BAFI-3210 file (N, C-alpha, C; in Angstrom, 3 decimals, decimal comma, padded with zeros to 6 digits):
// residues 234
n [1|2|3|4|5|6|7|8|9|10|11|12|13|14|15|16|17|18|19|20|21|22|23|24|25|26|27|28|29|30|31|32|33|34|35|36|37|38|39|40|41|42|43|44|45|46|47|48|49|50|51|52|53|54|55|56|57|58|59|60|61|62|63|64|65|66|67|68|69|70|71|72|73|74|75|76|77|78|79|80|81|82|83|84|85|86|87|88|89|90|91|92|93|94|95|96|97|98|99|100|101|102|103|104|105|106|107|108|109|110|111|112|113|114|115|116|117|118|119|120|121|122|123|124|125|126|127|128|129|130|131|132|133|134|135|136|137|138|139|140|141|142|143|144|145|146|147|148|149|150|151|152|153|154|155|156|157|158|159|160|161|162|163|164|165|166|167|168|169|170|171|172|173|174|175|176|177|178|179|180|181|182|183|184|185|186|187|188|189|190|191|192|193|194|195|196|197|198|199|200|201|202|203|204|205|206|207|208|209|210|211|212|213|214|215|216|217|218|219|220|221|222|223|224|225|226|227|228|229|230|231|232|233|234]
n.u [144,127|144,662|143,845|141,932|139,169|137,400|134,440|134,588|134,632|134,371|134,640|133,822|133,986|131,812|130,108|129,060|130,814|131,516|130,214|130,483|131,716|132,556|135,011|136,778|139,715|141,222|144,493|145,567|143,113|140,718|138,767|135,819|134,364|131,222|128,816|126,760|127,784|129,317|128,834|130,781|132,940|135,522|136,417|136,900|139,141|140,979|141,172|142,409|144,927|145,900|145,429|143,207|142,059|140,822|137,653|136,708|137,212|139,140|141,933|143,589|146,513|148,041|148,066|148,940|148,179|147,186|147,038|149,053|150,680|151,947|151,033|153,291|154,729|152,890|152,803|155,437|155,338|153,734|151,226|149,711|148,368|146,229|144,879|141,697|141,866|144,481|147,203|149,826|153,144|153,259|155,373|157,480|159,087|157,659|159,308|160,775|158,736|158,058|160,469|160,797|158,737|159,821|161,578|163,626|163,584|165,604|166,302|167,363|165,696|164,536|164,893|163,881|161,222|160,526|160,750|158,671|156,425|156,518|156,062|153,446|152,191|152,550|152,286|153,285|155,950|156,562|156,337|158,197|160,018|158,429|156,713|154,723|152,473|151,681|150,471|147,658|144,373|143,887|146,487|147,700|146,335|147,281|149,955|149,699|148,883|151,101|153,068|152,232|152,742|155,503|156,137|156,025|153,776|151,840|149,167|146,950|145,268|142,709|141,157|138,449|139,505|138,650|137,449|136,354|137,501|137,766|135,577|137,041|139,454|138,664|138,072|140,658|142,016|140,717|141,423|144,163|144,223|143,360|145,552|147,607|146,724|146,854|149,581|150,204|149,450|147,273|144,040|142,033|139,246|137,648|134,911|132,848|131,786|130,047|129,292|131,487|133,417|132,455|132,590|135,284|136,085|136,548|134,981|132,459|131,392|128,549|127,906|125,973|125,154|127,347|127,319|127,664|125,497|125,156|126,908|129,095|129,883|131,029|129,639|127,166|126,307|126,105|123,863|121,920|118,753|118,307|120,850|121,199|119,166|119,764|122,483|123,433|121,911|119,657]
n.v [063,581|061,623|058,996|056,921|055,155|052,939|051,364|049,145|045,778|043,268|039,937|037,266|033,879|033,611|035,454|038,723|041,176|043,821|046,086|047,503|049,984|053,406|055,679|058,409|059,986|062,903|064,407|065,231|065,105|063,974|061,247|059,479|056,224|055,042|052,813|049,890|046,874|044,508|045,874|046,263|047,898|047,359|045,562|047,164|048,652|046,555|045,756|047,995|047,980|045,632|043,194|041,794|040,378|041,952|041,491|042,853|046,039|049,103|050,430|053,314|054,861|057,809|058,272|055,857|052,586|050,049|047,355|045,400|045,524|043,964|043,536|044,340|046,069|048,092|049,096|050,034|052,047|053,921|053,390|052,897|050,612|050,180|047,610|046,329|045,083|045,573|044,249|044,261|043,308|041,309|040,187|041,862|044,950|048,271|050,130|048,397|047,363|049,698|050,356|048,063|048,400|050,235|048,813|048,132|050,673|053,207|055,757|058,700|059,479|058,025|058,139|060,690|060,280|058,427|060,039|061,777|060,075|059,500|062,047|062,492|060,461|060,439|058,510|056,183|056,853|056,869|054,191|052,849|050,726|048,646|045,503|044,741|043,150|043,765|046,192|048,423|048,281|050,729|051,775|049,865|050,368|052,929|052,248|050,667|052,575|054,226|052,498|052,386|055,031|055,033|053,850|055,839|056,579|057,999|057,754|056,866|054,126|053,481|051,194|050,931|052,414|053,222|051,116|049,286|050,966|053,042|055,862|058,338|057,762|057,362|059,965|060,958|059,423|060,261|062,949|062,721|061,571|063,758|065,459|064,024|064,199|066,984|067,245|066,357|063,835|061,901|060,541|057,660|056,574|054,027|053,558|052,755|054,532|056,782|059,428|060,754|060,251|061,630|064,200|064,845|064,385|065,446|064,664|062,126|058,712|056,658|053,320|050,499|047,198|046,592|048,601|052,047|054,340|056,946|060,035|062,744|066,066|066,128|067,737|067,978|065,312|064,872|066,334|065,052|063,536|060,723|059,620|060,552|059,182|056,441|056,067|057,878|057,863|059,462]
n.w [154,431|157,252|157,931|155,930|155,257|153,223|152,251|154,070|155,037|157,464|158,349|160,476|160,640|158,796|159,869|159,565|160,792|160,365|158,031|155,030|155,816|155,773|156,688|158,072|159,354|160,244|160,328|163,565|164,829|167,352|167,047|167,693|168,061|168,706|170,158|170,763|172,570|170,453|168,137|166,250|166,621|167,820|165,928|163,721|164,593|164,853|162,221|161,112|162,386|161,450|162,642|162,037|159,094|156,083|154,569|152,483|150,879|151,468|153,267|153,874|154,951|155,727|153,006|151,960|150,847|153,015|152,508|151,944|154,117|156,944|160,480|162,095|160,456|160,054|162,648|162,866|160,977|162,143|163,353|166,320|168,514|171,199|172,627|173,850|177,126|177,601|177,583|178,667|179,906|182,559|183,986|183,703|184,667|185,049|183,701|182,055|180,443|179,021|177,699|176,154|174,341|172,648|171,177|168,412|167,385|165,911|166,405|168,292|170,319|172,332|175,159|175,616|174,914|176,863|179,125|178,513|178,714|181,450|182,419|181,563|182,932|186,022|188,052|186,943|186,810|189,519|190,011|188,499|188,806|189,508|189,229|186,350|186,785|189,346|189,349|189,676|188,063|186,756|186,618|185,003|182,643|182,068|181,647|179,355|177,461|177,602|176,576|173,913|173,162|173,270|170,924|169,142|167,549|164,887|164,730|167,174|168,323|170,431|172,475|174,365|176,734|179,288|180,524|183,298|185,182|188,114|188,778|189,207|187,997|185,415|184,529|184,649|182,710|180,348|180,358|179,953|177,417|175,915|176,400|175,136|172,508|172,094|172,057|169,586|168,591|166,676|167,345|167,412|168,908|170,643|172,656|175,416|177,207|176,134|176,535|177,806|175,847|173,566|174,532|174,531|171,956|168,520|166,362|165,691|165,152|164,899|165,448|164,482|164,625|162,904|160,971|160,016|161,290|161,841|161,747|162,585|163,880|167,254|169,069|167,814|167,839|170,571|171,117|169,691|169,572|169,262|169,821|172,416|173,751|173,256|173,914|175,814|178,030|178,397]
ca.u [143,476|145,625|143,260|140,787|138,630|136,305|133,714|135,250|133,881|135,119|133,793|134,320|133,213|130,588|129,342|129,498|131,016|131,568|129,596|130,488|132,014|133,414|135,421|137,972|140,292|142,213|145,643|145,330|141,784|140,229|137,512|135,353|133,368|130,361|127,829|126,582|128,681|129,066|128,497|131,860|133,934|136,851|136,801|137,458|140,502|141,809|141,427|143,376|146,263|146,314|145,184|142,064|142,061|139,634|136,929|136,517|137,426|140,508|142,360|144,755|147,115|148,975|148,080|149,434|147,266|147,744|146,686|150,189|151,491|151,614|150,879|154,524|155,087|151,947|153,260|156,662|155,018|153,060|149,911|149,881|147,084|146,077|143,665|140,960|142,588|145,757|148,291|151,165|153,891|153,219|156,637|158,470|158,808|157,071|160,315|161,099|157,609|158,139|161,642|160,555|157,864|160,660|162,523|163,709|163,776|167,014|166,495|167,979|164,674|163,873|164,876|162,960|159,862|160,321|160,491|157,340|155,443|156,518|155,437|152,006|151,704|153,451|152,206|154,215|157,291|156,714|156,332|158,968|160,690|157,418|156,266|153,464|151,369|151,294|149,826|146,196|143,800|144,121|147,907|147,971|145,837|148,258|151,143|149,375|148,931|152,502|153,772|151,889|153,445|156,919|156,314|156,006|152,738|151,103|147,760|146,773|143,994|142,408|139,974|137,841|140,511|138,096|136,725|136,707|138,207|136,995|135,184|138,070|140,478|138,089|138,309|142,094|142,372|140,232|142,254|145,457|144,003|143,368|146,929|148,347|146,283|147,412|151,002|150,403|149,055|145,883|143,450|140,755|138,855|136,465|134,609|131,463|131,354|129,821|129,210|132,851|134,134|132,001|132,992|136,675|136,344|136,140|133,897|132,117|130,602|127,705|127,796|124,910|125,266|128,379|127,165|127,581|124,138|125,171|128,252|129,069|130,623|130,656|128,609|125,890|125,905|125,694|122,526|121,007|117,815|118,530|122,085|120,951|118,308|120,360|123,859|123,784|121,068|118,654]
ca.v [062,749|060,660|057,672|056,943|053,799|052,907|050,118|048,116|044,610|042,312|038,759|036,204|032,645|033,919|036,514|040,029|042,043|045,195|046,022|048,679|051,190|054,495|056,417|059,231|060,674|063,885|064,629|066,113|064,929|062,842|060,742|058,372|055,274|054,615|051,814|048,823|045,734|043,727|046,731|046,209|048,950|046,775|044,932|048,219|048,925|045,397|045,795|049,068|047,598|044,434|041,988|041,116|040,619|042,534|040,715|043,761|047,447|049,628|051,290|054,105|055,590|058,798|058,117|054,545|051,459|049,142|045,975|044,483|045,777|043,159|044,362|044,944|047,185|049,171|049,700|050,777|053,220|054,966|053,028|052,312|050,046|049,758|046,792|046,054|044,076|046,227|043,543|044,547|042,137|041,333|039,746|042,917|046,184|049,352|050,680|047,385|047,364|050,875|050,254|047,001|048,944|051,004|047,900|048,278|052,069|053,536|057,192|059,051|060,147|057,067|058,666|061,829|059,735|057,842|061,173|062,278|059,156|059,696|063,347|062,311|059,491|060,473|057,255|055,228|057,264|056,414|052,724|052,408|049,457|047,712|044,548|045,093|042,372|044,293|047,484|048,451|048,308|052,038|051,913|049,027|051,071|053,983|051,619|050,251|053,777|054,641|051,619|052,837|056,287|054,733|053,449|057,073|056,492|059,191|057,442|056,041|053,425|053,162|050,342|050,914|052,742|053,468|049,930|048,738|051,920|053,861|057,128|059,383|057,386|057,579|061,380|061,139|058,826|061,120|064,159|062,369|061,410|065,111|065,957|063,333|064,779|068,345|067,125|066,059|062,487|061,716|059,472|057,014|056,089|053,194|053,781|052,543|055,756|057,664|060,830|061,267|060,190|062,717|065,484|065,171|064,149|066,439|064,076|060,780|057,812|055,739|052,031|049,588|045,916|046,609|049,679|053,411|054,866|058,381|060,599|064,199|066,731|065,601|068,585|067,626|063,986|065,011|066,906|064,277|062,806|059,286|059,317|060,808|058,123|055,103|055,928|058,843|057,634|060,527]
ca.w [155,436|157,788|157,800|155,015|155,121|152,250|152,020|154,888|155,492|158,285|158,543|161,339|160,507|158,037|160,535|159,090|161,949|159,853|156,705|154,174|156,593|155,302|157,894|157,878|160,506|159,796|161,209|164,704|165,397|168,135|166,492|168,509|167,574|169,795|169,783|171,737|172,446|169,254|166,995|165,258|166,883|167,985|164,656|162,868|165,061|164,532|160,771|160,846|162,853|160,742|163,427|161,434|157,640|155,464|153,579|151,343|151,191|151,511|154,363|153,497|156,064|155,187|151,553|151,559|151,008|154,010|152,171|151,977|155,305|158,120|161,681|162,608|159,586|160,374|163,905|162,582|160,157|162,912|163,899|167,647|168,916|172,595|172,564|175,074|177,888|177,922|176,926|179,188|180,369|184,015|184,573|183,502|185,383|184,260|182,790|181,047|179,505|178,167|176,829|175,188|173,297|171,720|170,532|166,963|166,997|165,674|166,613|169,573|171,118|173,224|176,524|175,640|174,910|178,183|180,011|178,185|179,302|182,902|182,685|181,383|183,929|187,189|188,822|186,343|187,233|190,901|190,045|187,331|189,074|189,999|188,216|185,712|187,359|190,657|189,175|189,678|186,721|186,171|186,314|183,839|181,462|181,804|181,079|177,992|176,630|177,575|175,634|172,562|172,905|173,053|169,524|168,366|166,534|164,438|164,972|168,372|168,367|171,827|172,578|175,699|177,755|180,631|180,990|184,601|186,035|189,050|188,142|189,218|187,029|184,088|184,209|184,442|181,424|179,268|180,355|179,365|175,969|175,355|176,449|174,076|171,243|171,995|171,773|168,179|168,194|166,244|168,160|167,077|170,229|170,846|174,070|175,851|177,888|174,989|176,963|177,986|174,576|172,695|175,105|174,208|170,533|167,531|165,578|166,103|164,317|165,658|164,772|164,899|163,908|161,876|160,000|160,533|161,105|162,106|161,867|162,623|164,952|168,563|169,684|167,196|168,312|171,970|171,148|168,869|170,440|169,192|170,537|173,834|174,295|173,145|174,407|176,858|179,198|178,556]
c.u [144,468|145,118|141,998|140,348|137,427|135,757|134,335|134,258|134,816|134,178|134,520|133,430|131,828|129,690|129,904|129,587|131,007|131,111|129,620|130,787|132,941|133,728|136,697|138,409|141,374|143,341|145,253|143,976|141,753|138,880|137,096|134,328|132,536|129,316|127,768|127,665|128,301|128,731|129,562|132,979|135,344|137,336|137,407|138,895|141,437|142,125|142,471|144,788|146,760|146,096|144,009|142,059|140,742|138,978|136,765|136,829|138,892|140,710|143,629|145,210|148,200|149,159|148,513|148,378|147,911|147,612|147,856|151,093|151,075|151,572|152,157|154,975|154,154|152,364|154,503|156,382|154,147|151,672|150,121|148,514|147,147|144,782|142,949|141,685|144,028|146,986|149,682|151,834|153,998|154,520|157,772|158,096|158,162|158,084|160,696|159,987|157,738|159,324|161,469|159,682|158,654|161,668|162,475|163,844|165,261|167,294|167,076|166,993|163,988|163,800|163,927|161,518|159,531|160,009|159,095|156,258|155,365|155,913|153,920|151,406|152,654|153,418|153,141|155,653|157,569|156,900|157,216|159,676|159,730|156,989|154,917|152,271|150,885|150,604|148,314|145,695|144,043|145,567|148,300|147,476|146,783|149,509|150,893|149,422|150,371|153,327|153,483|152,629|154,935|157,185|156,230|154,970|152,174|149,623|147,680|145,361|143,747|141,098|139,530|138,839|139,947|137,437|137,256|137,392|137,250|136,702|136,269|139,191|139,971|138,331|139,778|142,524|141,932|141,020|143,589|145,332|144,002|144,772|147,766|147,999|146,862|148,897|151,280|149,998|147,573|145,318|142,151|140,354|137,578|136,150|133,129|130,907|131,179|129,810|130,600|133,605|133,748|132,423|134,429|136,968|135,934|134,943|133,618|131,337|129,809|127,529|126,653|124,960|126,177|128,309|127,145|126,186|124,080|126,613|128,136|129,946|130,128|129,567|127,230|125,395|125,458|124,267|121,496|120,075|118,032|119,767|121,875|120,138|119,039|121,684|124,218|122,877|120,036|117,351]
c.v [061,702|059,224|057,768|055,502|053,847|051,497|048,941|047,036|043,709|041,162|037,748|034,975|032,892|034,953|037,866|040,999|043,516|045,154|047,387|049,994|052,133|055,382|057,188|059,860|061,612|063,996|065,610|065,965|063,876|062,475|059,539|057,523|054,839|053,643|050,739|047,760|044,918|044,543|046,727|047,200|048,381|046,117|045,947|048,527|047,780|045,331|046,851|048,637|046,306|043,142|041,175|041,404|041,216|041,514|041,531|045,171|047,826|050,476|051,991|054,925|056,503|058,608|056,755|053,466|050,439|047,671|045,003|044,689|044,851|044,047|045,050|046,129|048,366|049,879|050,549|052,065|054,243|054,666|052,283|051,895|049,639|048,949|046,728|044,929|044,461|045,550|043,922|043,244|042,196|040,958|040,728|044,129|047,198|049,857|049,684|047,278|048,517|050,785|049,156|047,498|049,738|050,132|048,068|049,713|052,377|055,025|057,437|059,727|059,219|057,591|059,855|061,345|059,080|058,942|061,751|061,399|059,358|061,044|063,258|061,452|059,472|059,189|056,197|055,575|056,775|054,900|052,121|051,074|048,394|046,777|044,968|044,394|042,926|045,655|047,345|048,474|049,630|052,243|051,045|049,684|052,210|053,406|051,183|051,444|054,268|053,805|052,035|054,117|056,049|054,244|054,643|057,043|057,852|059,026|056,477|055,464|052,965|052,395|050,242|051,264|052,940|052,240|049,453|049,689|052,646|055,213|058,192|059,063|057,541|059,014|061,622|060,599|059,719|062,433|063,886|062,156|062,775|065,687|065,338|063,923|066,180|068,322|066,603|064,679|062,454|060,485|058,986|056,204|055,264|053,226|053,561|053,771|056,845|059,132|061,443|061,296|061,348|064,081|065,851|065,043|065,345|065,947|062,669|060,033|056,889|054,468|051,214|048,363|046,012|047,719|051,036|053,954|056,375|058,837|062,118|064,750|066,228|066,426|068,258|066,274|064,034|065,541|066,134|063,442|061,289|058,865|059,503|059,686|056,785|054,973|056,856|058,752|058,704|060,114]
c.w [155,942|157,621|156,947|154,761|154,188|152,110|152,775|155,323|156,282|158,615|159,428|161,154|159,906|158,725|160,092|160,276|161,560|158,405|156,023|154,853|155,830|156,505|157,593|159,202|159,979|160,816|162,309|165,366|166,509|167,527|167,319|167,780|168,767|169,258|170,843|171,583|171,214|168,026|165,914|165,503|166,984|166,701|163,700|163,282|164,694|163,035|160,433|161,228|162,217|161,496|162,884|159,934|157,165|154,550|152,304|151,815|151,220|152,755|153,907|154,695|155,504|153,682|151,054|151,828|151,949|153,644|152,335|153,184|156,439|159,371|162,145|161,760|159,848|161,658|163,672|161,814|160,890|163,421|165,211|168,181|170,387|172,661|173,903|175,815|178,175|177,353|177,395|179,625|181,889|184,677|184,345|184,339|184,455|183,238|181,706|180,009|178,516|177,203|175,780|174,040|172,262|170,990|169,010|166,497|166,869|165,885|168,005|170,525|172,128|174,656|176,637|175,665|176,243|179,195|179,771|178,811|180,808|183,288|182,560|182,485|185,137|188,021|188,256|186,721|188,652|190,975|188,952|187,547|189,605|188,874|187,645|186,335|188,686|190,558|189,284|188,242|186,022|185,780|185,116|182,558|181,084|181,148|179,641|177,033|176,502|176,613|174,185|172,207|172,643|171,626|168,579|167,242|166,157|164,730|166,144|168,360|169,793|171,906|174,039|176,810|179,154|181,236|182,346|185,549|186,970|188,402|188,124|188,243|185,596|183,648|183,899|183,080|180,270|179,210|179,673|177,859|175,291|175,334|175,337|172,722|171,051|171,663|170,366|167,698|167,834|166,953|167,538|168,297|170,153|172,330|174,363|176,554|176,826|175,385|177,101|176,657|173,667|173,230|174,747|172,710|169,685|166,728|166,088|165,045|165,238|164,843|165,364|164,002|162,683|160,856|160,699|160,233|161,303|162,232|161,911|163,721|166,300|169,233|169,120|167,690|169,768|172,089|170,360|169,749|170,432|169,970|172,035|174,469|174,342|173,872|175,566|178,068|179,451|177,891]
res [m|l|l|d|i|a|d|l|w|v|i|y|d|r|i|q|a|v|r|g|v|d|l|q|v|a|e|g|e|i|v|t|l|i|g|a|n|g|a|g|k|s|s|i|l|r|a|i|s|g|l|q|p|l|a|q|g|t|i|r|f|a|g|q|d|l|a|k|w|p|p|q|i|r|a|q|r|g|i|a|h|v|p|e|g|r|g|i|f|g|s|l|t|v|q|e|n|l|r|l|a|a|y|g|r|r|d|d|q|i|q|a|d|l|d|r|v|y|a|l|f|p|r|l|a|e|r|r|q|q|w|g|s|t|l|s|g|g|e|q|q|m|l|a|v|g|r|a|l|m|r|r|g|r|l|l|l|l|d|e|p|s|m|g|l|a|p|f|l|v|k|e|i|f|r|i|i|q|d|i|n|r|q|g|t|t|v|l|l|v|e|q|n|a|n|q|a|l|k|i|a|h|r|g|y|v|l|e|t|g|e|i|i|l|a|g|a|s|t|a|l|l|g|n|p|m|v|r|k|a|y|l|g|h]
***
């Protein structure tokens, strides 16, 4: 199992954001977390990447306990986090943003990875010398994902990648997530668009007030009456 979470608790100022969560992601999967705002989805991603300390529980990545790994070490070891809000550098060009994401790498594959990002996101290739602040919302989201890919992560954590995008760009983002997965990157996806997320994921977890209330194959969750009523608009 690439990612194995057991009895995870996350607390903010005495508020229990995540309570006793068990979650697994196998190598090569797309797994999605769905639930209402405030359900604890983003808190789980932040705990995995080290941005939020655990109150209790364990997170193991590729068999290693992450407890003593600070965020930068987790990133170096293969956990790439694209947070909600994108987090690109507006005063740098597209290409500078991408190359900065590879800072500290000592391998000879940086140019190959840059070419891969431009192949996945042709718009970024067209705008490689454009300032990040001048990109559209969809292009900034593409750049945020591209930056994560430049870190050569084995596990890609995506937090609301379709938020605020036009419908045609939403379809494009989900297609690209599938392409990234087919190329060998495991994906843990937090997404309000539950219908689209479940359509591309292998498995899913449903969170409610910090707890997992349902888990299973995406096809089963798509057909579940409770999920259809609460999250799919049926």
